N, CA, C and O atoms as CSV, one atom per row, in Angstrom:
chain,resi,resn,atom,element,x,y,z
A,1,MET,N,N,115.346,108.741,101.415
A,1,MET,CA,C,115.214,107.157,102.227
A,1,MET,C,C,116.665,106.271,101.454
A,1,MET,O,O,117.518,106.374,100.573
A,2,GLU,N,N,116.208,105.473,102.433
A,2,GLU,CA,C,117.842,104.636,101.540
A,2,GLU,C,C,118.048,103.138,102.505
A,2,GLU,O,O,118.317,103.081,103.705
A,3,GLY,N,N,117.905,102.398,101.889
A,3,GLY,CA,C,118.898,100.951,101.556
A,3,GLY,C,C,119.081,100.166,100.577
A,3,GLY,O,O,118.966,100.428,99.380
A,4,LYS,N,N,119.491,98.772,101.282
A,4,LYS,CA,C,119.929,98.273,100.310
A,4,LYS,C,C,119.379,97.070,100.110
A,4,LYS,O,O,118.730,96.326,100.845
A,5,ILE,N,N,119.928,96.957,98.414
A,5,ILE,CA,C,119.378,94.934,97.529
A,5,ILE,C,C,119.911,94.091,98.446
A,5,ILE,O,O,121.130,93.991,98.305
A,6,ALA,N,N,119.357,93.295,99.540
A,6,ALA,CA,C,119.678,92.318,99.301
A,6,ALA,C,C,119.533,90.851,99.101
A,6,ALA,O,O,120.126,89.941,99.681
A,7,ASN,N,N,118.460,90.787,97.992
A,7,ASN,CA,C,118.320,89.795,97.110
A,7,ASN,C,C,117.611,89.963,95.935
A,7,ASN,O,O,117.303,91.072,95.497
A,8,PHE,N,N,117.295,88.737,95.321
A,8,PHE,CA,C,116.394,88.567,94.546
A,8,PHE,C,C,115.077,87.784,94.970
A,8,PHE,O,O,115.029,86.584,95.239
A,9,ARG,N,N,114.253,88.481,94.977
A,9,ARG,CA,C,112.760,87.825,95.265
A,9,ARG,C,C,112.471,86.112,94.774
A,9,ARG,O,O,112.113,86.089,93.597
A,10,MET,N,N,112.541,84.789,95.365
A,10,MET,CA,C,113.037,83.869,94.724
A,10,MET,C,C,111.497,82.620,96.116
A,10,MET,O,O,110.791,82.703,97.121
A,11,SER,N,N,111.899,81.780,95.103
A,11,SER,CA,C,110.471,81.243,94.715
A,11,SER,C,C,111.807,78.883,95.476
A,11,SER,O,O,112.858,78.483,95.977
A,12,ARG,N,N,111.182,78.664,95.208
A,12,ARG,CA,C,112.285,77.458,95.451
A,12,ARG,C,C,112.712,76.375,94.037
A,12,ARG,O,O,113.620,75.545,94.049
A,13,THR,N,N,111.509,76.754,92.548
A,13,THR,CA,C,112.226,76.862,91.744
A,13,THR,C,C,112.262,77.674,90.548
A,13,THR,O,O,112.384,77.384,89.358
A,14,ARG,N,N,112.031,79.531,91.601
A,14,ARG,CA,C,112.364,80.013,90.671
A,14,ARG,C,C,113.309,81.277,90.859
A,14,ARG,O,O,113.689,81.095,92.016
A,15,MET,N,N,113.703,82.029,90.580
A,15,MET,CA,C,114.125,83.964,90.719
A,15,MET,C,C,113.852,85.113,90.017
A,15,MET,O,O,114.761,85.910,89.785
A,16,ARG,N,N,112.978,85.266,89.729
A,16,ARG,CA,C,112.810,86.705,89.706
A,16,ARG,C,C,113.519,87.433,89.541
A,16,ARG,O,O,113.781,88.244,90.429
A,17,GLY,N,N,114.180,87.461,88.251
A,17,GLY,CA,C,114.911,88.442,87.813
A,17,GLY,C,C,114.754,89.951,88.073
A,17,GLY,O,O,115.736,90.625,87.758
A,18,ASN,N,N,113.714,90.594,88.581
A,18,ASN,CA,C,113.446,92.492,88.717
A,18,ASN,C,C,113.076,92.263,89.444
A,18,ASN,O,O,112.537,93.298,89.838
A,19,TYR,N,N,112.846,91.343,90.275
A,19,TYR,CA,C,112.077,91.625,91.772
A,19,TYR,C,C,113.576,91.906,92.596
A,19,TYR,O,O,114.425,91.117,92.179
A,20,MET,N,N,114.110,92.845,93.670
A,20,MET,CA,C,114.217,92.795,95.014
A,20,MET,C,C,113.555,92.916,96.134
A,20,MET,O,O,112.495,93.508,96.340
A,21,VAL,N,N,114.517,92.073,97.160
A,21,VAL,CA,C,113.829,91.782,98.646
A,21,VAL,C,C,115.206,93.347,99.017
A,21,VAL,O,O,116.436,93.384,99.062
A,22,VAL,N,N,113.921,94.554,99.231
A,22,VAL,CA,C,116.276,95.861,99.785
A,22,VAL,C,C,115.298,95.994,101.514
A,22,VAL,O,O,114.318,96.546,102.015
A,23,LEU,N,N,116.141,95.291,101.762
A,23,LEU,CA,C,115.959,96.835,103.637
A,23,LEU,C,C,116.464,97.693,103.718
A,23,LEU,O,O,117.571,97.914,103.228
A,24,VAL,N,N,115.468,98.817,104.691
A,24,VAL,CA,C,115.615,100.226,103.921
A,24,VAL,C,C,115.831,100.034,105.656
A,24,VAL,O,O,115.450,99.206,106.482
A,25,ASN,N,N,116.928,101.688,105.704
A,25,ASN,CA,C,117.168,102.324,107.173
A,25,ASN,C,C,115.915,103.300,107.560
A,25,ASN,O,O,115.220,104.202,107.092
A,26,GLY,N,N,116.118,102.417,108.869
A,26,GLY,CA,C,115.126,103.328,110.043
A,26,GLY,C,C,113.724,102.176,109.854
A,26,GLY,O,O,112.793,102.303,110.649
A,27,VAL,N,N,113.654,101.111,108.803
A,27,VAL,CA,C,112.311,100.653,108.980
A,27,VAL,C,C,112.283,99.087,109.315
A,27,VAL,O,O,112.713,98.178,108.604
A,28,ASN,N,N,111.646,98.989,110.628
A,28,ASN,CA,C,112.152,97.047,112.068
A,28,ASN,C,C,110.712,97.115,111.956
A,28,ASN,O,O,110.432,96.524,112.999
A,29,ASN,N,N,109.511,97.434,111.398
A,29,ASN,CA,C,108.485,96.988,111.781
A,29,ASN,C,C,107.890,96.675,109.907
A,29,ASN,O,O,108.306,97.176,108.862
A,30,LYS,N,N,106.320,95.213,110.264
A,30,LYS,CA,C,105.455,95.069,108.637
A,30,LYS,C,C,104.703,96.812,108.182
A,30,LYS,O,O,104.647,97.341,107.072
A,31,GLU,N,N,104.100,97.458,109.851
A,31,GLU,CA,C,103.388,98.707,109.804
A,31,GLU,C,C,104.582,99.518,109.269
A,31,GLU,O,O,104.317,100.584,108.713
A,32,LYS,N,N,105.503,99.242,109.345
A,32,LYS,CA,C,106.476,100.864,108.603
A,32,LYS,C,C,107.027,100.171,106.998
A,32,LYS,O,O,106.895,101.065,106.162
A,33,ALA,N,N,107.220,99.728,106.774
A,33,ALA,CA,C,107.739,99.063,105.497
A,33,ALA,C,C,106.222,99.018,104.679
A,33,ALA,O,O,106.278,99.232,103.468
A,34,ALA,N,N,104.911,98.758,105.267
A,34,ALA,CA,C,103.288,98.625,104.458
A,34,ALA,C,C,103.825,100.058,104.182
A,34,ALA,O,O,104.397,100.192,103.100
A,35,SER,N,N,103.741,101.071,104.927
A,35,SER,CA,C,104.285,102.956,104.677
A,35,SER,C,C,104.081,103.332,103.475
A,35,SER,O,O,103.215,104.051,102.976
A,36,LEU,N,N,105.505,102.438,102.793
A,36,LEU,CA,C,106.725,102.748,102.683
A,36,LEU,C,C,105.617,102.139,100.509
A,36,LEU,O,O,105.946,102.752,99.493
A,37,VAL,N,N,104.938,101.429,100.474
A,37,VAL,CA,C,103.873,100.769,99.810
A,37,VAL,C,C,103.717,101.617,98.168
A,37,VAL,O,O,102.788,100.859,97.890
A,38,GLY,N,N,103.797,102.248,97.266
A,38,GLY,CA,C,103.786,102.507,95.973
A,38,GLY,C,C,104.801,103.577,96.029
A,38,GLY,O,O,104.788,104.171,94.951
A,39,LYS,N,N,106.155,104.338,97.287
A,39,LYS,CA,C,107.537,105.134,96.936
A,39,LYS,C,C,108.280,104.567,95.577
A,39,LYS,O,O,108.250,103.337,95.524
A,40,THR,N,N,108.917,105.187,94.505
A,40,THR,CA,C,109.834,104.942,93.731
A,40,THR,C,C,111.512,104.383,94.588
A,40,THR,O,O,112.165,104.769,95.557
A,41,ALA,N,N,111.592,103.697,93.933
A,41,ALA,CA,C,113.087,103.034,94.453
A,41,ALA,C,C,113.719,103.468,92.820
A,41,ALA,O,O,113.130,103.567,91.744
A,42,VAL,N,N,115.640,103.730,93.316
A,42,VAL,CA,C,115.845,103.978,92.041
A,42,VAL,C,C,117.642,103.230,92.776
A,42,VAL,O,O,118.124,103.290,93.907
A,43,TRP,N,N,118.049,102.728,91.750
A,43,TRP,CA,C,119.974,102.318,92.021
A,43,TRP,C,C,120.280,102.456,90.013
A,43,TRP,O,O,120.031,102.131,88.853
A,44,THR,N,N,121.328,103.566,91.455
A,44,THR,CA,C,122.838,103.711,89.649
A,44,THR,C,C,123.540,103.501,90.345
A,44,THR,O,O,123.967,103.942,91.412
A,45,SER,N,N,123.810,102.147,89.172
A,45,SER,CA,C,124.688,101.787,88.398
A,45,SER,C,C,125.930,102.943,88.132
A,45,SER,O,O,125.948,104.168,88.245
A,46,PRO,N,N,127.392,101.504,87.549
A,46,PRO,CA,C,128.744,101.774,88.460
A,46,PRO,C,C,128.957,102.716,87.242
A,46,PRO,O,O,129.958,103.423,87.356
A,47,ALA,N,N,128.194,102.893,86.033
A,47,ALA,CA,C,128.380,104.230,84.582
A,47,ALA,C,C,127.045,104.848,84.885
A,47,ALA,O,O,126.072,104.592,84.176
A,48,LYS,N,N,126.979,105.568,85.807
A,48,LYS,CA,C,126.335,106.569,86.308
A,48,LYS,C,C,124.206,106.073,85.577
A,48,LYS,O,O,123.313,106.847,85.922
A,49,LYS,N,N,123.908,105.058,84.846
A,49,LYS,CA,C,123.003,104.781,84.391
A,49,LYS,C,C,122.274,104.504,85.944
A,49,LYS,O,O,122.967,104.105,86.879
A,50,GLU,N,N,120.349,104.845,86.142
A,50,GLU,CA,C,119.400,104.861,87.353
A,50,GLU,C,C,118.935,104.267,86.306
A,50,GLU,O,O,118.972,104.525,85.103
A,51,ILE,N,N,118.337,103.146,87.147
A,51,ILE,CA,C,117.134,101.933,87.523
A,51,ILE,C,C,115.996,101.876,88.600
A,51,ILE,O,O,116.330,101.805,89.783
A,52,LYS,N,N,114.527,101.905,88.217
A,52,LYS,CA,C,114.159,102.462,89.067
A,52,LYS,C,C,113.149,102.043,89.415
A,52,LYS,O,O,112.928,101.454,88.356
A,53,GLY,N,N,112.005,101.742,90.205
A,53,GLY,CA,C,111.593,100.909,90.727
A,53,GLY,C,C,110.231,101.037,90.771
A,53,GLY,O,O,109.708,101.910,90.077
A,54,LYS,N,N,109.105,99.838,91.931
A,54,LYS,CA,C,108.188,100.942,92.809
A,54,LYS,C,C,108.370,99.705,94.150
A,54,LYS,O,O,108.969,98.635,94.259
A,55,VAL,N,N,107.708,100.338,94.817
A,55,VAL,CA,C,107.925,99.463,96.247
A,55,VAL,C,C,106.664,99.003,96.146
A,55,VAL,O,O,105.735,99.800,96.276
A,56,THR,N,N,106.381,97.420,95.857
A,56,THR,CA,C,105.397,96.938,96.043
A,56,THR,C,C,104.435,96.236,96.254
A,56,THR,O,O,103.388,95.993,95.655
A,57,ALA,N,N,105.405,95.581,98.209
A,57,ALA,CA,C,104.904,94.940,99.739
A,57,ALA,C,C,105.764,94.982,100.492
A,57,ALA,O,O,106.864,95.482,100.256
A,58,ALA,N,N,105.545,94.652,101.157
A,58,ALA,CA,C,106.017,94.438,102.446
A,58,ALA,C,C,106.146,93.369,102.620
A,58,ALA,O,O,105.159,92.634,102.631
A,59,HIS,N,N,108.333,92.534,102.969
A,59,HIS,CA,C,108.209,91.288,102.882
A,59,HIS,C,C,109.059,91.010,104.479
A,59,HIS,O,O,109.975,91.385,105.211
A,60,GLY,N,N,108.074,90.171,104.329
A,60,GLY,CA,C,108.352,89.245,106.462
A,60,GLY,C,C,107.398,90.518,107.109
A,60,GLY,O,O,106.464,91.277,106.855
A,61,SER,N,N,108.341,90.150,108.091
A,61,SER,CA,C,107.777,91.216,109.840
A,61,SER,C,C,109.100,91.760,110.488
A,61,SER,O,O,109.162,91.899,111.709
A,62,ASN,N,N,110.294,92.107,109.567
A,62,ASN,CA,C,111.278,92.588,110.029
A,62,ASN,C,C,111.298,94.031,109.611
A,62,ASN,O,O,111.646,94.899,110.411
A,63,GLY,N,N,110.826,94.397,108.011
A,63,GLY,CA,C,110.521,95.542,107.668
A,63,GLY,C,C,111.153,95.786,106.780
A,63,GLY,O,O,111.707,96.880,106.661
A,64,ALA,N,N,111.250,94.770,105.856
A,64,ALA,CA,C,112.060,94.507,104.368
A,64,ALA,C,C,111.030,94.257,103.293
A,64,ALA,O,O,110.242,93.316,103.201
A,65,VAL,N,N,111.284,95.804,102.114
A,65,VAL,CA,C,110.138,94.888,101.240
A,65,VAL,C,C,110.918,95.289,99.870
A,65,VAL,O,O,111.933,95.919,99.574
A,66,ARG,N,N,109.669,94.428,99.055
A,66,ARG,CA,C,109.874,94.357,97.850
A,66,ARG,C,C,109.568,95.468,96.404
A,66,ARG,O,O,108.542,96.101,96.151
A,67,VAL,N,N,110.902,95.401,95.607
A,67,VAL,CA,C,110.839,96.504,94.690
A,67,VAL,C,C,111.032,95.449,93.597
A,67,VAL,O,O,111.888,94.604,93.337
A,68,LEU,N,N,110.081,95.783,93.163
A,68,LEU,CA,C,109.467,95.623,91.796
A,68,LEU,C,C,110.311,96.476,90.494
A,68,LEU,O,O,109.693,97.453,90.071
A,69,PHE,N,N,111.473,96.227,89.924
A,69,PHE,CA,C,112.446,97.180,88.604
A,69,PHE,C,C,112.057,97.288,87.491
A,69,PHE,O,O,111.131,96.553,87.149
A,70,GLU,N,N,112.683,98.343,86.423
A,70,GLU,CA,C,112.580,97.812,84.755
A,70,GLU,C,C,113.739,96.673,84.975
A,70,GLU,O,O,114.488,96.070,85.744
A,71,LYS,N,N,113.405,96.822,84.073
A,71,LYS,CA,C,114.054,95.087,83.698
A,71,LYS,C,C,115.770,95.660,83.579
A,71,LYS,O,O,115.974,96.854,83.796
A,72,GLY,N,N,116.745,94.900,83.290
A,72,GLY,CA,C,117.776,95.061,83.115
A,72,GLY,C,C,118.477,95.196,84.336
A,72,GLY,O,O,119.157,96.203,84.530
A,73,MET,N,N,118.343,93.829,85.623
A,73,MET,CA,C,119.015,94.628,86.671
A,73,MET,C,C,119.997,93.472,86.897
A,73,MET,O,O,119.732,92.284,87.082
A,74,PRO,N,N,121.410,94.195,86.832
A,74,PRO,CA,C,122.771,92.953,87.192
A,74,PRO,C,C,122.874,92.103,88.582
A,74,PRO,O,O,121.909,92.245,89.332
A,75,GLY,N,N,123.879,91.270,89.005
A,75,GLY,CA,C,123.458,90.568,89.869
A,75,GLY,C,C,124.156,91.332,90.620
A,75,GLY,O,O,123.881,91.463,91.812
A,76,GLN,N,N,125.500,92.159,89.852
A,76,GLN,CA,C,126.094,93.001,90.560
A,76,GLN,C,C,125.670,94.380,91.266
A,76,GLN,O,O,126.089,95.518,91.479
A,77,CYS,N,N,124.719,93.659,91.460
A,77,CYS,CA,C,123.514,94.876,92.607
A,77,CYS,C,C,123.134,95.062,93.679
A,77,CYS,O,O,122.429,95.932,94.191
A,78,LEU,N,N,123.940,93.653,94.251
A,78,LEU,CA,C,122.924,92.930,95.505
A,78,LEU,C,C,123.846,93.540,95.559
A,78,LEU,O,O,124.643,93.829,94.667
A,79,THR,N,N,123.825,93.897,97.025
A,79,THR,CA,C,124.624,94.827,98.512
A,79,THR,C,C,124.330,96.197,98.520
A,79,THR,O,O,124.311,96.842,99.568
A,80,GLU,N,N,124.048,96.794,97.170
A,80,GLU,CA,C,124.569,98.002,97.104
A,80,GLU,C,C,123.440,98.733,97.494
A,80,GLU,O,O,122.384,98.256,97.911
A,81,LYS,N,N,123.745,100.039,97.323
A,81,LYS,CA,C,122.502,101.246,97.519
A,81,LYS,C,C,121.705,101.526,97.116
A,81,LYS,O,O,121.863,101.758,95.917
A,82,VAL,N,N,120.440,101.725,97.574
A,82,VAL,CA,C,118.973,102.203,96.822
A,82,VAL,C,C,117.641,103.346,97.416
A,82,VAL,O,O,116.633,103.188,98.105
A,83,LYS,N,N,118.165,104.299,96.854
A,83,LYS,CA,C,117.188,105.739,97.656
A,83,LYS,C,C,115.792,104.983,97.104
A,83,LYS,O,O,115.494,104.374,96.077
A,84,ILE,N,N,115.132,105.335,98.286
A,84,ILE,CA,C,113.863,105.847,97.878
A,84,ILE,C,C,112.817,107.001,97.519
A,84,ILE,O,O,113.025,107.918,98.315
A,85,GLU,N,N,112.291,107.168,97.077
A,85,GLU,CA,C,111.900,108.356,96.897
A,85,GLU,C,C,110.058,108.712,97.235
A,85,GLU,O,O,109.610,109.848,97.080
């Protein structure tokens, strides 16, 4: 499966640097997003370095998921593709 990084996970006062909200292609409701919990997500940088993460929860009711990546996610990863395995 493939998805796109939408944004960091944020609150009113804090931005979590390694938590991302990911929009997955073909997933458009909360039940389908909940079935992806536990899968692995991989983002490949322009330098071909892979940063892995894990889908932790559904985010909202339109099919987005939260992914906890390893440390080191740059801001340039926003709107980039992610593989979900």
